[in-house]
C-alpha positions as CSV (number, residue, x, y, z in Angstrom):
1,M,38.7,75.7,5.7
2,K,36.3,74.9,2.6
3,K,34.9,71.8,4.5
4,F,34.6,74.2,7.7
5,L,32.7,77.3,5.5
6,F,30.5,74.3,3.8
7,I,29.5,73.2,7.5
8,M,28.7,76.6,8.7
9,L,26.4,77.2,5.0
10,F,24.6,74.3,5.9
11,T,23.5,75.1,9.5
12,L,22.8,78.8,8.3
13,I,20.6,77.7,5.7
14,F,19.3,74.8,8.4
15,S,18.3,77.2,10.6
16,I,16.7,79.8,8.3
17,L,14.1,76.8,7.1
18,F,13.8,74.9,10.3
19,A,13.7,78.2,12.5
20,Q,10.9,78.1,14.9
21,I,8.3,80.8,14.6
22,E,7.3,82.3,18.1
23,I,3.8,83.0,18.9
24,V,3.2,84.8,22.3
25,L,0.1,84.5,24.6
26,W,-1.0,86.8,27.3
27,H,-3.5,85.3,29.9
28,S,-4.8,86.2,33.5
29,Y,-5.3,82.8,34.5
30,R,-4.1,81.6,37.9
31,G,-4.9,78.7,40.4
32,G,-5.6,75.6,38.2
33,E,-6.5,77.3,35.2
34,K,-3.0,78.0,35.3
35,A,-1.8,75.0,35.4
36,A,-3.7,73.7,33.2
37,L,-3.4,76.4,30.4
38,K,0.5,75.6,31.4
39,K,0.5,71.9,30.5
40,V,-2.1,72.8,27.0
41,V,1.2,74.9,26.2
42,K,3.6,72.5,26.8
43,N,1.3,69.6,24.5
44,F,0.9,72.2,21.7
45,N,4.9,72.3,21.5
46,E,5.9,68.7,21.7
47,S,3.4,67.9,18.9
48,Q,4.9,70.0,16.2
49,Q,8.1,71.6,15.4
50,E,7.4,74.6,13.2
51,I,5.7,76.6,16.0
52,K,6.9,77.5,19.7
53,L,4.2,79.1,21.9
54,K,5.1,81.0,24.8
55,A,2.2,82.1,27.4
56,L,2.6,85.1,29.4
57,M,0.6,85.5,32.9
58,T,-0.8,89.5,33.7
59,P,-2.7,90.2,36.9
60,F,-6.5,90.4,34.9
61,D,-6.5,94.4,36.6
62,A,-4.4,95.6,34.9
63,F,-4.6,93.2,31.4
64,P,-7.1,94.9,29.4
65,D,-5.1,98.8,29.7
66,K,-1.9,96.4,29.2
67,I,-3.4,95.5,26.1
68,T,-4.9,99.0,24.9
69,A,-1.5,100.9,25.7
70,A,1.5,97.9,24.3
71,I,-0.6,96.1,21.1
72,P,-0.6,99.6,19.3
73,L,2.7,99.7,19.6
74,G,3.6,96.6,18.4
75,K,5.0,95.9,21.6
76,G,1.7,93.1,23.0
77,P,1.6,89.5,22.5
78,D,0.6,87.8,18.8
79,L,-2.5,86.0,20.9
80,F,-4.3,87.0,24.3
81,I,-7.3,85.2,26.8
82,F,-9.6,87.6,27.3
83,A,-13.6,87.9,27.6
84,H,-16.1,89.1,25.4
85,D,-16.7,93.0,26.6
86,R,-14.0,94.5,25.5
87,I,-14.1,93.4,21.9
88,G,-16.1,96.2,20.2
89,G,-13.6,99.3,22.0
90,W,-10.5,97.3,20.5
91,V,-11.9,96.7,17.0
92,E,-12.5,100.5,16.5
93,A,-9.4,100.8,18.0
94,D,-7.0,98.3,15.4
95,I,-6.6,96.2,18.5
96,L,-8.6,92.9,17.0
97,E,-7.9,90.9,14.1
98,S,-11.2,89.7,12.1
99,L,-11.0,85.7,11.6
100,D,-13.5,85.9,8.9
101,F,-10.2,85.5,6.5
102,Y,-8.8,82.7,7.9
103,L,-12.1,80.3,8.6
104,E,-13.0,78.5,5.8
105,E,-16.0,76.9,7.2
106,D,-19.2,77.7,9.6
107,I,-17.8,76.5,12.5
108,S,-20.0,78.0,15.2
109,G,-22.0,74.2,16.2
110,Q,-18.7,73.8,17.8
111,F,-19.7,75.4,20.7
112,V,-22.1,75.5,23.9
113,D,-25.2,77.9,23.5
114,G,-24.3,81.1,23.8
115,A,-20.4,81.3,23.5
116,Y,-20.1,82.1,19.6
117,E,-22.5,85.0,19.4
118,P,-20.3,87.2,21.9
119,M,-17.3,86.9,19.6
120,I,-19.0,88.4,16.7
121,Y,-19.2,92.6,16.0
122,K,-20.7,94.3,13.1
123,E,-21.2,90.7,11.7
124,S,-17.2,89.9,12.1
125,L,-16.0,87.2,14.0
126,Y,-12.8,88.4,16.2
127,G,-12.0,85.4,18.4
128,L,-12.7,81.6,19.5
129,P,-14.1,80.9,22.6
130,M,-12.8,78.9,25.4
131,S,-15.2,79.4,28.5
132,L,-18.3,80.4,29.5
133,K,-18.3,82.3,33.0
134,S,-20.0,83.8,35.3
135,I,-19.8,84.4,39.2
136,I,-22.0,82.0,41.4
137,L,-22.0,80.8,45.5
138,F,-19.7,78.7,46.8
139,Y,-20.3,77.7,50.2
140,N,-18.4,75.3,52.7
141,P,-21.2,72.9,53.7
142,N,-19.3,72.2,56.9
143,I,-20.7,75.9,58.2
144,I,-23.4,76.3,55.7
145,K,-25.8,73.2,55.4
146,T,-29.0,74.6,53.1
147,P,-27.5,77.4,51.0
148,P,-29.6,80.5,50.9
149,Q,-32.3,80.9,48.1
150,T,-32.6,84.8,49.0
151,T,-31.0,88.0,50.0
152,D,-32.6,87.4,53.4
153,E,-31.8,84.1,54.2
154,M,-28.5,84.8,52.8
155,I,-27.5,87.8,55.0
156,A,-29.1,86.2,58.4
157,L,-26.6,83.3,57.6
158,A,-23.7,85.3,57.3
159,K,-24.3,87.2,60.5
160,E,-24.7,84.0,61.8
161,H,-21.4,83.0,60.8
162,T,-19.4,86.5,61.3
163,N,-17.1,87.0,64.0
164,E,-15.1,89.8,63.2
165,E,-12.5,89.5,66.2
166,N,-11.8,85.9,64.8
167,N,-11.5,86.8,61.0
168,E,-14.4,85.1,60.6
169,Y,-17.1,86.0,57.9
170,G,-20.4,85.3,57.0
171,L,-20.0,86.2,53.2
172,V,-16.7,87.3,51.4
173,Y,-17.0,88.8,47.5
174,E,-15.2,91.8,45.8
175,N,-17.8,94.1,46.8
176,A,-15.6,97.4,45.9
177,N,-15.8,95.9,42.1
178,Y,-18.7,97.0,39.2
179,Y,-18.3,93.2,38.0
180,Y,-19.4,91.7,41.3
181,N,-21.7,94.0,41.8
182,A,-23.8,94.0,38.5
183,C,-25.7,90.3,40.0
184,W,-27.4,92.9,42.2
185,M,-27.6,96.1,39.7
186,Q,-29.0,93.1,37.4
187,G,-31.4,91.9,39.5
188,F,-32.9,95.3,40.6
189,G,-33.4,95.7,37.1
190,G,-30.7,97.8,36.9
191,R,-28.7,97.7,33.2
192,V,-25.6,100.1,31.9
193,F,-27.2,101.2,28.7
194,D,-30.4,101.6,27.3
195,E,-32.4,100.4,24.1
196,N,-30.7,103.3,22.1
197,D,-26.8,102.3,23.7
198,N,-27.3,105.3,26.0
199,P,-25.6,105.2,29.3
200,I,-27.8,104.5,32.1
201,V,-26.1,103.6,35.3
202,N,-27.4,106.3,37.6
203,S,-31.4,104.9,36.8
204,E,-33.0,103.8,39.9
205,E,-32.7,100.6,39.8
206,C,-28.9,100.4,40.1
207,V,-28.8,103.2,43.1
208,R,-30.9,100.6,44.2
209,S,-28.1,98.1,43.8
210,F,-25.7,99.9,45.0
211,Q,-27.5,101.1,48.3
212,F,-27.8,97.1,48.8
213,A,-24.2,96.8,48.5
214,Q,-23.7,98.9,51.0
215,D,-26.2,98.0,53.2
216,L,-24.5,94.3,53.4
217,Y,-20.9,96.0,54.1
218,L,-22.0,98.6,56.5
219,K,-25.2,98.1,57.6
220,E,-25.5,93.8,58.0
221,K,-21.6,93.9,58.6
222,I,-20.8,90.9,57.4
223,L,-18.1,91.1,54.9
224,P,-14.3,92.4,56.3
225,P,-12.9,95.6,54.6
226,E,-10.9,96.0,51.5
227,V,-11.7,92.3,50.1
228,S,-9.2,91.3,47.2
229,N,-9.6,88.2,45.1
230,V,-6.5,86.7,47.5
231,L,-8.3,87.4,50.3
232,V,-11.7,85.7,49.3
233,T,-9.2,82.7,48.2
234,T,-7.6,82.8,51.7
235,L,-10.7,83.0,54.3
236,F,-12.1,80.3,52.2
237,N,-8.7,78.4,52.2
238,E,-8.6,79.0,56.0
239,Q,-11.9,78.1,56.4
240,K,-13.1,81.6,58.0
241,A,-15.3,82.2,54.8
242,A,-19.0,80.7,55.0
243,M,-19.6,81.7,51.6
244,V,-17.9,83.3,48.6
245,I,-19.6,85.1,45.4
246,T,-16.7,84.6,42.7
247,G,-16.2,82.5,39.1
248,P,-15.4,79.3,38.1
249,W,-11.7,79.9,38.5
250,F,-12.1,79.1,42.0
251,R,-12.5,75.9,42.0
252,G,-8.7,75.6,40.9
253,E,-7.5,77.7,44.0
254,I,-9.6,75.8,46.6
255,A,-7.3,73.5,48.8
256,E,-7.2,70.1,49.0
257,D,-8.7,69.5,52.3
258,V,-11.1,71.9,51.7
259,P,-15.0,71.3,51.4
260,Y,-17.3,73.2,48.9
261,E,-20.5,73.1,47.0
262,I,-21.9,75.8,45.0
263,E,-25.5,77.4,44.5
264,I,-26.8,79.8,41.8
265,L,-27.4,83.2,42.8
266,P,-30.2,84.5,45.3
267,I,-33.1,85.9,44.6
268,I,-33.0,89.1,45.6
269,S,-35.8,89.9,48.6
270,E,-36.5,93.3,48.4
271,V,-37.9,92.9,44.9
272,G,-38.5,89.2,44.1
273,N,-35.9,88.8,41.0
274,R,-33.0,86.2,41.2
275,A,-29.6,88.1,40.9
276,T,-27.9,88.3,37.0
277,P,-24.4,88.5,36.8
278,F,-22.3,89.4,34.0
279,M,-21.7,86.5,31.4
280,S,-18.6,86.2,29.7
281,S,-17.6,84.3,27.0
282,E,-13.9,84.5,27.3
283,G,-11.6,83.2,23.8
284,V,-8.2,84.0,22.6
285,M,-8.0,86.7,20.4
286,M,-5.5,87.8,18.1
287,S,-3.2,91.1,17.4
288,T,-3.3,93.1,14.4
289,K,0.1,93.4,15.0
290,S,0.9,90.2,15.0
291,E,4.0,89.5,12.9
292,H,2.6,85.8,12.2
293,K,-1.0,85.7,12.0
294,D,-1.2,82.5,10.5
295,E,0.7,80.6,12.8
296,A,-0.9,82.6,15.5
297,F,-4.5,81.0,13.9
298,E,-3.1,77.8,14.1
299,V,-2.5,78.6,17.5
300,M,-6.0,79.5,17.9
301,K,-7.6,76.5,16.5
302,Y,-5.4,73.7,19.0
303,L,-6.5,75.9,22.0
304,I,-10.2,75.5,20.8
305,S,-9.6,71.7,20.2
306,D,-10.9,68.9,22.2
307,K,-7.8,67.3,23.7
308,P,-6.9,70.8,25.2
309,A,-11.1,72.0,26.0
310,L,-10.6,68.5,28.1
311,I,-7.5,69.6,29.6
312,M,-9.2,73.3,30.9
313,A,-12.7,71.3,31.5
314,L,-10.5,68.6,34.0
315,E,-7.6,70.4,35.6
316,G,-8.7,73.9,34.8
317,K,-12.1,73.6,36.2
318,Q,-13.1,76.2,33.8
319,P,-17.0,75.6,32.1
320,V,-14.9,75.3,29.0
321,A,-16.8,76.6,25.5
322,N,-16.1,73.2,22.9
323,K,-19.7,71.1,23.4
324,N,-17.8,68.1,22.4
325,V,-16.1,67.9,25.8
326,Y,-19.1,67.4,27.5
327,D,-19.6,63.6,26.1
328,N,-16.6,62.9,28.0
329,P,-18.0,60.4,30.9
330,D,-15.4,62.6,33.5
331,V,-16.7,65.8,32.5
332,A,-20.3,64.4,32.2
333,N,-20.4,62.8,36.1
334,D,-19.0,66.3,37.1
335,K,-21.2,67.6,39.8
336,Y,-20.5,71.0,39.4
337,L,-21.0,71.8,35.6
338,P,-25.3,71.3,36.0
339,K,-24.6,74.6,38.4
340,F,-22.7,76.2,36.7
341,K,-25.1,75.9,33.2
342,E,-28.1,77.2,35.2
343,Q,-26.1,80.2,36.6
344,I,-25.6,81.0,32.9
345,E,-29.1,81.4,32.3
346,Y,-29.6,83.7,35.3
347,S,-27.2,86.1,33.5
348,K,-26.7,87.9,30.9
349,P,-23.9,88.4,28.5
350,M,-21.7,92.1,29.1
351,P,-22.0,94.3,26.8
352,S,-19.5,94.1,23.7
353,I,-20.1,97.6,22.3
354,P,-16.8,100.3,22.4
355,Q,-18.9,102.4,24.7
356,M,-18.4,99.8,27.4
357,T,-14.9,100.8,27.3
358,F,-16.0,104.0,29.0
359,V,-18.0,102.7,32.0
360,W,-15.2,100.7,33.7
361,S,-13.2,102.9,35.2
362,P,-15.7,105.1,36.7
363,A,-18.6,102.6,37.6
364,S,-15.6,101.2,39.7
365,T,-14.7,104.4,41.3
366,A,-18.7,104.7,42.4
367,I,-18.8,101.4,43.7
368,Q,-15.4,102.1,45.7
369,A,-17.1,105.2,46.9
370,V,-19.9,103.5,47.6
371,I,-19.0,100.9,49.9
372,N,-16.8,103.5,51.7
373,G,-20.1,105.4,52.7
374,K,-21.0,107.8,50.0
375,D,-24.1,108.3,49.1
376,P,-25.3,106.2,46.2
377,K,-27.6,108.2,44.1
378,A,-24.8,111.1,44.2
379,V,-21.8,109.1,43.3
380,L,-23.6,107.0,40.6
381,D,-25.1,111.1,39.3
382,K,-21.4,111.6,38.9
383,A,-20.7,108.2,37.1
384,Q,-23.2,108.9,34.6
385,D,-21.8,112.6,34.1
386,T,-18.2,111.3,33.5
387,I,-19.0,108.2,31.2
388,I,-21.2,111.5,28.8
389,K,-18.4,113.5,29.1
390,N,-16.1,111.0,28.1
391,L,-18.3,109.5,25.2
392,K,-19.0,113.0,23.3
393,A,-15.1,113.6,23.7
394,A,-14.7,110.2,22.3
395,G,-17.0,110.6,19.3
396,F,-19.7,109.4,20.6
């Protein structure tokens, strides 16, 4: 009996002393990115015994709302991967933990240009960058021999390769998604906010960009109806989409037997400016409600280190933020990375001020209405009024 009690006591003490601390990581990766992250998580868990990292996938469309709702209730993850644009709003809502306390030295030099700064809000760091992303033009070289340099060329090529009866389209992108239409908005000279952080989503330039997006669908008839990210992937993999506009994550979703090339977005013929998409610095962030913040930060450091970043670059096909990775021959010789880097130069960082949180829903409703035939000016005037009303109610 004494021996049994001794064994039980020893087992209890051992389990207390050596119990793994579980860190939960939320992400919205799919395809190749998801598979690469799974490998990174596996490698981390096998590299030590103190921490168990558990990664959970949440669909992108629901991701920010789920973070906003879950973390204040203490039901969210310890860590999550997301773009920088929500940082301001999440900081003010006490969702994001400042990383200043955990940093022992300046690490900004570890990253490629443009990756680190968007993670800073009010002089504090709230995320460790993992990748830089913006949308770009993918095309099937069996269908498109020379990629378009202007939107007039893009429309002409798209018309040539559109056959609605055969479910074949010259151009496919999520045209009812505000994020994707930012490339036209900023190309026309529009912005979300003025220099004083006041919303200006109904400016003349923004209206013109929404009219352009509507014309691509209703007038030129080169896009399918109700485009989702799944439809973009399906049509391209079936070689029924000549060109698609999407981001670097798409590389991990293209079937192995489907050829593809990429090109930076075209010059908008009407104004002579190049289409200018949002640029996002995507990083790993920590919840203020995590009960294991020291361990969570250890995971964060691991995720941005050389070996995991190399996996995300080669297998996840991400334009990673870790600049050391680009010295690897396989990464250096990747023929697509120079184009992604060039597109970043023609992109603008998404606003990360708290006010941006109040823009997404009205702006998304607006572009959906315009794509379905509503007047761009009237729709954007309504969106502007809604944004201002909500900002005032929130104390801005």
